[in-house]
Every structure is written in C-alpha cells, then in structure tokens.
C-alpha positions in Angstrom: 170.1 135.5 174.2 168.2 133.0 176.3 170.0 132.1 179.5 169.5 129.4 182.1 170.8 129.0 185.7 172.6 126.1 187.1 170.9 126.8 190.4 173.1 124.7 192.7 176.2 126.0 191.1 175.3 129.6 191.2 176.2 130.1 187.7 174.2 131.3 184.6 174.9 130.3 181.0 173.7 131.0 177.6 171.3 128.2 176.5 173.2 127.9 173.2 176.7 126.5 173.6 179.3 126.6 170.9 180.6 123.1 170.2 184.1 123.2 168.8 184.3 119.8 167.0 183.0 120.8 163.5 184.8 124.0 162.6 185.2 124.8 158.8 188.2 123.2 157.2 190.7 124.5 154.6 192.1 122.7 151.6 194.9 121.2 153.6 192.4 119.5 156.0 193.0 121.9 158.9 190.8 124.3 160.8 190.0 127.4 158.7 191.1 129.6 161.6 190.0 132.9 160.1 186.5 131.8 159.3 186.2 129.8 162.6 187.3 132.8 164.6 184.6 134.9 162.9 182.1 132.4 164.0 183.2 132.3 167.6 183.4 136.2 167.7 179.9 136.5 166.4 178.5 134.0 168.8 180.1 135.7 171.8 179.1 139.2 170.5 175.4 138.0 170.6 175.6 136.5 174.0 176.9 132.9 173.8 178.9 132.3 176.9 179.5 128.5 177.0 182.4 127.3 174.8 182.9 123.5 174.6 186.0 121.7 173.2 187.9 118.5 173.9 191.5 117.1 173.6 190.9 115.0 170.5 188.6 117.3 168.4 190.1 118.3 165.0 192.9 115.8 165.5 194.0 117.7 168.6 194.0 121.2 167.0 190.7 122.4 168.6 191.9 123.2 172.1 195.0 125.2 171.1 193.0 127.1 168.5 190.1 127.8 170.9 192.6 128.9 173.6 194.2 131.4 171.2 190.8 132.9 170.1 189.6 133.3 173.6 192.6 135.1 174.9 191.2 138.4 173.6 188.2 138.0 175.9 187.9 138.6 179.7 188.4 135.2 181.3 185.3 135.8 183.4 183.0 136.6 180.4 182.8 133.0 179.2 182.7 129.5 180.6 185.1 127.0 179.0 184.4 123.3 178.9 186.8 120.5 177.9 187.2 116.8 178.5 189.6 114.2 179.8 190.0 111.4 177.2 189.8 108.4 179.4 190.8 106.0 176.6 194.2 107.8 176.2 195.3 107.4 179.9 196.4 104.3 181.7 197.1 105.6 185.2 196.1 108.5 187.4 199.6 110.0 186.8 198.9 110.0 183.0 195.5 111.6 183.6 197.0 114.3 185.7 199.6 115.0 183.1 196.9 115.1 180.5 195.0 117.7 182.4 198.0 119.9 182.9 198.8 119.6 179.3 195.2 120.8 178.5 195.7 123.9 180.7 198.7 124.7 178.7 197.0 124.0 175.3 194.1 126.2 176.2 196.5 128.8 177.9 194.2 129.1 181.0 194.7 128.7 184.7 191.4 126.7 185.2 188.7 124.9 183.4 185.1 125.9 184.3 183.3 122.7 183.2 185.6 119.7 183.1 184.2 116.4 181.8 185.2 112.8 181.9 184.9 112.2 178.2 182.4 109.7 176.5 181.9 107.4 179.4 180.7 103.9 178.8 181.0 100.7 181.0 184.6 100.1 179.9 185.9 103.7 180.4 183.9 104.0 183.7 185.9 101.0 185.0 189.1 102.9 184.2 187.8 105.9 186.0 187.2 103.8 189.2 190.4 101.8 188.8 192.6 104.9 188.6 190.6 107.0 191.2 190.1 109.7 188.5 187.2 111.3 190.4 189.4 111.8 193.5 192.1 113.3 191.3 189.6 115.8 189.8 188.4 116.7 193.2 191.9 117.5 194.2 192.3 119.7 191.2 189.0 121.4 192.1 190.5 122.1 195.6 193.5 123.7 193.9 191.2 126.0 191.9 192.0 124.4 188.5 188.5 122.9 188.0 185.3 124.7 188.9 182.6 122.1 188.0 183.0 118.4 187.4 180.8 116.3 185.1 180.8 113.6 182.5 179.7 113.0 178.9 178.0 109.7 178.2 177.6 107.2 175.5 176.2 103.8 176.6 173.0 102.1 177.7 170.7 103.5 180.4 171.7 101.0 183.2 175.4 102.2 182.9 174.2 105.8 183.1 172.2 105.1 186.2 175.3 103.6 187.9 177.5 106.5 187.0 175.1 109.4 187.9 174.3 107.8 191.3 178.0 107.2 192.1 179.0 110.8 192.7 177.6 114.2 193.4 178.1 115.5 189.9 177.8 119.1 189.1 176.4 118.3 185.6 176.3 115.7 182.9 176.3 115.8 179.1 174.0 113.7 177.1 173.2 113.0 173.4 169.7 114.1 173.0 167.6 114.8 170.0 164.1 114.0 168.8 165.4 110.9 166.9 167.4 109.4 169.8 165.2 109.6 172.9 164.9 105.8 173.1 168.6 105.1 173.0 171.6 105.6 175.3 170.4 107.6 178.4 167.5 109.0 176.4 164.3 110.2 178.0 164.8 107.9 181.0 168.2 109.5 181.6 166.7 113.0 181.4 164.1 112.1 183.9 166.7 110.5 186.3 169.1 113.5 186.1 166.2 115.9 186.7 165.1 113.8 189.7 168.6 113.8 191.2 169.0 117.5 190.4 171.9 117.0 188.0 171.8 119.7 185.3 172.1 118.5 181.7 174.3 119.8 178.8 172.9 118.5 175.5 175.2 117.3 172.7 174.1 116.2 169.2 170.7 118.1 169.3 170.6 118.2 165.5 172.1 114.7 165.2 175.3 115.7 163.5 173.4 118.0 161.1 171.1 115.3 160.0 168.0 117.0 161.3 168.8 120.3 159.5 168.1 118.7 156.1 165.1 116.4 155.7 163.1 114.8 152.9 160.5 117.1 151.2 157.5 115.2 152.6 158.9 115.5 156.1 159.9 119.1 155.8 156.4 119.9 154.7 155.1 118.7 158.1 157.2 121.5 159.8 156.6 124.1 157.0 152.8 123.6 157.0 152.9 124.8 160.7 155.5 127.5 160.5 156.9 128.3 157.1 159.7 130.6 158.4 161.1 128.3 161.0 164.3 126.4 160.0 164.5 122.6 160.6 167.4 123.2 162.9 165.4 125.5 165.1 162.8 122.8 165.6 165.4 120.3 166.8 167.1 122.8 169.1 163.8 124.0 170.6 162.8 120.3 171.1 165.7 119.6 173.4 165.4 123.0 175.2 161.8 122.0 176.1 163.0 118.9 178.1 163.3 119.3 181.9 166.7 120.1 183.4 168.4 121.4 180.2 170.8 124.1 180.9 173.0 124.3 177.8 172.5 123.0 174.2 175.7 122.5 172.2 175.7 123.0 168.5 178.8 122.0 166.5 178.5 124.8 163.9 180.5 124.6 160.7 179.5 127.8 158.9 178.8 131.4 159.7 175.3 130.9 158.4 174.7 128.1 160.9 175.9 130.4 163.7 173.5 133.1 162.5 170.6 130.6 162.3 171.1 129.3 165.8 171.5 132.8 167.2 168.2 133.7 165.7 166.6 130.6 167.5 168.0 131.4 170.9 167.7 135.2 170.9 163.9 134.7 170.2 163.7 131.4 172.1 160.5 129.7 173.1 159.9 126.2 174.3 157.7 124.1 172.0 154.0 124.0 172.5 152.1 120.7 172.9 150.9 121.1 169.3 154.5 121.6 168.1 155.7 118.6 170.1 153.1 116.4 168.4 154.4 117.5 165.0 157.9 116.7 166.0 156.8 113.2 167.2 155.1 112.6 163.9 158.4 113.6 162.0 160.4 111.3 164.2 158.1 108.4 163.6 158.3 108.9 159.9 162.1 109.1 159.8 162.6 106.2 162.1 160.7 104.1 159.6 163.5 104.8 157.0 166.8 105.1 158.8 169.2 102.1 158.4 171.4 102.9 161.5 172.1 105.7 164.0 175.5 106.9 162.9 175.8 110.7 163.8 179.1 111.2 161.9 181.0 112.0 165.1 184.0 110.0 163.9 185.0 108.6 167.1 185.4 105.3 165.2 188.1 106.9 163.1 190.8 106.4 161.8 190.2 102.9 160.6 193.4 100.9 160.5 192.6 99.9 157.0 191.5 103.3 155.7 187.7 102.7 155.5 185.9 106.1 155.9 183.1 104.7 158.2 181.1 107.9 158.7 180.9 108.7 155.0 179.8 105.1 154.1 177.0 105.3 156.7 176.0 108.8 155.6 175.5 107.8 152.0 173.8 104.6 153.0 171.4 106.2 155.5 170.6 109.2 153.2 169.9 106.8 150.3 167.0 105.3 152.3 165.9 108.5 154.1 165.8 110.6 151.0 164.9 107.9 148.5 167.5 109.0 145.9 169.3 105.8 145.1 171.2 107.0 142.0 172.6 110.0 143.9 174.0 108.2 146.9 175.1 105.1 145.0 177.1 107.6 142.9 178.6 109.2 146.0 179.6 105.8 147.3 181.2 104.8 143.9 183.1 108.1 143.9 184.8 107.5 147.1 188.5 106.6 147.2 188.6 102.8 146.7 190.2 102.1 150.1 187.7 104.2 151.9 184.7 102.1 150.8 182.9 99.7 153.1 184.1 96.8 150.9 187.6 97.2 152.4 186.5 96.5 155.9 188.7 93.7 157.5 186.3 93.2 160.4 189.0 93.9 163.0 186.4 95.5 165.3 188.6 98.4 166.5 185.9 100.9 165.4 183.1 99.3 167.5 185.2 99.7 170.7 185.1 103.5 170.1 181.6 104.0 168.7 179.5 106.2 171.1 176.3 104.8 169.5 177.4 101.2 170.1 176.7 100.4 166.4 177.3 97.0 164.9 179.7 98.7 162.4 181.1 95.6 160.8 177.7 94.1 160.0 176.4 97.4 158.8 179.3 97.9 156.5 178.4 94.6 154.8 174.9 96.0 154.3 176.4 99.2 152.8 178.2 97.0 150.3 175.1 95.1 149.5 172.9 98.2 149.0 175.4 100.6 147.4 178.2 98.6 146.0 
C-alpha cells in the first residue's frame, strides 16, 4: 500500500483513504452493514489506515456504524477523521456539545483528524463569530483532537482567507481532473503546498462520474493502457499533484474497494504523456457537461420532495453519453414529486450546495431538456 508522510505532523498514512459517505444500502434505505463491514475489513487488511466519516453522512448513521466496526481494531492502527457540521451549531457551546456527541457516537476518546466541515464564506463567518478554532485548540490540549483542519467548498479567494488565518495541520479539497478550475482548484493546491499545509483529496472520481465514461473518451485511455480502469486514472491524477497526502474514495461496492486497492498497492504517479491524455479527456468532457453536480446530496432533502441529484445526473448523462432516449426515460420514471418540474424555487438547496450551482435555473433546464 502506497503511504505518504505528513512531515510536520510526524504521522504517516495510506495514500488511499476510505470515505464513509457512500456505503451500500439495503432495501429499507439503511446502510447494508454486513457488506459495508466486509469492505472496511478488506481495505484495512490491505493497508488502508485513514478512515473518514462525518456527522451527517447516511442521515447520521455513518459515525455510529464506523465506530462499531473499528472497535475490533487496535486504536493506534488507524487514523480516524470526522467533521464538525458548522451549519448545525449556533454557538460555541452547541459546537462543543456536538463534538462530545461525536466522540460517543464513534465510541472513541479522541479524533485523529478533525475538520470544520464544508467551509464557505457563510460558515467561515460562524467559525469566527463563535471562536470555534479556539474551542478546537482547547480540545487538542485536552487530548481529544490530534490534528485540526477544514474541508472546503467555495471560491478561491475564500480559501485563501481561511488557509492563511490559522496554522492548519491539513486541509481537505475537492480535486479531480474535471474540477481543477473551480473552487480552490489548482490555485488552491499551489497555495497549500507553498504554505506547507498537507492536502486530503475528496471527490477524486467526481462522485463516480469519472469511473464510467463515453466509449469515445474511454478509448483515449484504453488505447494507452488497455488494463487500467477509468477510476485508476482519476485517482493517480490527483496523487500526482504536489502536497497530496490522502486520497479519499467513497466506495459503494466490494469491487470498487478491490479496484482501488489494486491502484494503490501498485501505485505510480502519472507520467507527462499520461497527464496529456487526461487533459485531452477533460477537455472533451467539459465540452459536453451541463453542470458540475457531484451527487453529494448536501442540497437534500428538498422541502418539496424534488430529488435534485438524480435530476442532474440524468440531465448531465444525457448530454455526456448522447443517449437521449435512455435518460429521458429515467427522468420520466422518477416519482412525480421528485422531478425537476416540482421545484418551487425556494432556494434552500443553493445555500447548501458545495459546488455553488444555480440549482433553480438548472432544474428549469432539466424540465426543458428531459420533461
């Protein structure tokens, strides 16, 4: 298993991190715990040491489940990451209570990597107003937090303000070969590297989108290396960027775990020739995509029942894959209330969207193209 050192922290981690927000689900809509536990066990057996969860994942079920699975392992054999949902607290006292609750849910005495979750300009203001950083530093002194960082979803100027405000131990950025020009992007990578702040990568496969590509685009990769999976190209791309210490993958099947393990057990950075191929693929896909939804579901639930990620998935795929009949059919087969046509334009979704998408306007376009 490829490992990388957080030099200033004196800690080493597997380059592959297990993201716990996309576990397989059972018919009741809950985590398929038996299958998910097999996935975690296999990953740990093969050398994965970084386990990443968060309070809201799987409607709040991820932390307790992950805590139960990890109890059978030596606490020093893995590093555990979770996040403070800034949008759910309205005082420092509430934030402290949230943290203590997370310790209980995970059934641990301390968190290795603790993040202020999904920071943007609005949430950053709350962090400052409530002195959340000072609170976290107190918790660190008490031995309840080892390393303090933040995950980020906003424009570069906001990222620059946040990363320069405090001596962060690490930061977590959305990076993949399709998104290097949005959010923190390549400029953020360069700044973090310049400041010596290690980077944890999220959405390296863009919510799974980069693991399944149109035939003509897939051919660009297969002509160079017939055996390499599409996911491996995406993962190795972000691993080649400077300052990357952990690459999170939100795996949903045992097969995805096995594929990712193969990539990181035999890991190599991309060569310049391979980087050129990735750029050609990115340019081709960018010319077809309608919007940048990753399917993260931070916008959910919609107060009126619209399933925003599914609407955008069918819409984007219709244009990327060029199969209008298939994806119009998928849209028509959705529950009536879940369709884009039921959007009431309240705007609640846009306040939570990490990609800062114009969701209301895009839903109108979905209706026009697929309805």
